[in-house]
C-alpha positions in Angstrom: 15.4 7.9 17.9 18.9 6.3 18.0 20.2 3.9 15.4 19.7 0.8 17.6 16.0 1.6 18.1 15.5 2.2 14.4 17.1 -1.1 13.5 15.0 -2.9 16.1 11.8 -1.2 14.8 12.6 -2.1 11.1 13.4 -5.7 12.1 10.1 -6.1 13.9 8.1 -4.5 11.1 9.6 -6.8 8.5 9.0 -9.8 10.7 5.3 -8.9 11.0 5.1 -8.3 7.3 6.7 -11.7 6.6 4.2 -13.4 8.9 1.4 -11.7 7.1 2.6 -13.0 3.8 3.1 -16.5 5.1 -0.4 -16.8 6.5 -2.1 -16.0 3.1 -0.7 -19.1 1.4 -2.5 -21.9 3.2 -6.3 -21.9 3.5 -8.0 -24.4 5.7 -11.7 -25.1 5.5 -13.3 -25.7 8.9 -16.0 -28.3 9.6 -17.9 -29.0 12.8 -15.4 -31.6 13.9 -12.2 -31.1 11.9 -10.8 -29.4 8.9 -10.1 -29.9 5.2 -6.9 -28.3 4.1 -6.6 -27.7 0.3 -3.5 -26.4 -1.3 -3.3 -25.2 -4.9 -0.2 -24.3 -6.9 0.2 -23.1 -10.4 3.6 -24.4 -11.5 3.7 -23.2 -15.1 3.9 -20.6 -16.5 6.0 -18.9 -13.8 4.7 -15.5 -12.6 6.4 -12.7 -14.5 7.0 -14.7 -17.7 7.0 -12.8 -21.0 6.0 -14.5 -24.2 6.2 -12.9 -27.7 2.9 -12.6 -29.6 1.3 -14.6 -31.1 2.1 -16.9 -28.1 1.4 -20.5 -27.2 1.3 -20.9 -23.5 1.1 -24.2 -21.6 -0.1 -24.3 -18.0 0.6 -26.9 -15.3 -0.7 -27.1 -11.7 -0.9 -29.4 -8.7 -3.4 -29.6 -5.9 -3.6 -31.5 -2.6 -6.1 -32.0 0.2 -6.0 -33.4 3.7 -8.9 -34.1 6.1 -8.0 -34.1 9.8 -11.1 -36.1 10.8 -13.3 -38.7 9.1 -16.5 -37.2 10.5 -16.5 -34.8 7.5 -18.7 -37.3 5.7 -18.8 -37.2 1.9 -17.2 -34.3 0.2 -16.2 -33.4 -3.4 -13.6 -31.2 -4.8 -14.1 -29.4 -8.1 -10.8 -28.4 -9.7 -10.9 -25.5 -12.1 -7.7 -24.7 -14.1 -7.7 -21.8 -16.6 -5.8 -19.2 -18.6 -7.6 -15.8 -18.7 -6.9 -12.4 -20.0 -6.6 -10.5 -16.8 -8.2 -7.1 -17.6 -11.6 -8.4 -18.7 -11.4 -11.9 -17.1 -11.9 -13.5 -20.5 -11.1 -17.2 -20.3 -8.9 -18.3 -23.2 -8.6 -22.0 -22.1 -10.1 -24.0 -19.2 -10.0 -27.4 -17.7 -12.6 -28.6 -15.1 -12.7 -31.9 -13.3 -14.7 -33.3 -10.4 -12.9 -35.6 -7.9 -14.4 -37.6 -5.1 -12.9 -36.7 -1.7 -10.9 -39.0 0.4 -9.0 -38.4 3.6 -6.0 -37.1 1.6 -4.7 -37.0 -1.9 -3.1 -35.0 -4.7 -4.4 -34.0 -8.1 -2.5 -32.7 -11.1 -4.8 -31.8 -14.0 -3.8 -32.4 -17.6 -1.9 -29.4 -18.9 -3.9 -26.6 -20.6 -2.5 -24.9 -23.8 -3.7 -21.7 -25.3 -2.4 -20.8 -28.8 -2.3 -17.6 -30.8 -2.6 -15.3 -27.8 -2.3 -11.6 -28.6 -0.5 -9.0 -26.5 -1.9 -8.4 -23.0 -1.6 -9.4 -19.3 -2.9 -12.8 -18.6 -3.2 -15.0 -15.5 -3.3 -18.7 -14.9 -5.5 -19.8 -12.0 -6.0 -23.1 -10.3 -8.8 -23.5 -7.9 -10.1 -26.2 -5.6 -13.8 -25.8 -4.6 -15.0 -28.0 -1.8 -18.6 -29.1 -1.2 -19.7 -31.3 1.7 -23.0 -33.2 1.5 -23.6 -33.2 5.3 -22.8 -29.6 6.0 -23.4 -27.9 2.7 -20.4 -25.7 3.1 -18.4 -24.5 0.1 -15.0 -23.1 0.3 -12.5 -22.0 -2.4 -8.7 -22.1 -2.5 -7.0 -20.5 -5.5 -3.5 -19.9 -6.7 -2.7 -17.5 -9.6 0.3 -16.6 -11.7 0.4 -13.4 -13.8 2.3 -13.3 -17.1 2.5 -11.2 -20.2 2.3 -11.6 -24.0 4.3 -8.8 -25.5 4.0 -7.1 -28.9 6.4 -8.6 -31.4 9.6 -6.5 -31.8 10.4 -5.8 -35.4 13.6 -7.2 -36.7 16.5 -4.8 -37.4 16.3 -5.4 -41.1 12.6 -4.4 -41.1 13.4 -1.2 -39.2 16.3 -0.4 -41.7 14.1 -1.1 -44.7 11.3 1.2 -43.3 13.7 4.0 -42.6 15.2 3.7 -46.1 11.8 3.8 -47.7 10.8 6.9 -45.7 14.0 8.6 -46.5 13.7 7.8 -50.2 10.1 9.0 -50.2 11.1 12.3 -48.7 13.9 12.6 -51.2 11.5 12.1 -54.2 9.0 14.5 -52.7 11.6 17.2 -52.5 12.8 16.5 -56.0 9.2 16.7 -57.3 8.6 20.1 -55.5 11.9 21.4 -57.0 10.8 20.3 -60.5 7.4 22.0 -60.0 9.0 25.3 -59.0 11.2 25.3 -62.2 8.1 24.9 -64.5 
């Protein structure tokens, strides 16, 4: 395979991968005669953030919806916004609100704040769950950001003090053994 063919193959594979990534962001919910498009975005904390333990973390999010036809009848959106410890899905803080549906709109919940978080990997999720009275269809749209609370790092003075204490303890132990051998 020559160099030009390899470059063309790599370019086409990365274009396909990019399209695959783009299509996962938007999720439309189909009705008999139209769609409801719900977008959810966690804006804070950003993915990959690291907070020292014990941490206080505030989350913010924004959601929007758009109905392409008014034949959808009545629908409601339940917005659920939470911080959770990822490994065991333990919720540490949550905010839930119900909003009546209209043709379009945006929703930004009050911020959620969790305090005293211990070390671990957490995620903040924001979800819009749609229910329609006429069609009884439920659909979920969720955005999530993962972040970490790290173990506190000891200060240099603490490390130095610990090393000094260990060294002094070893010195005294040797001195005590030497005194026991003499007697």
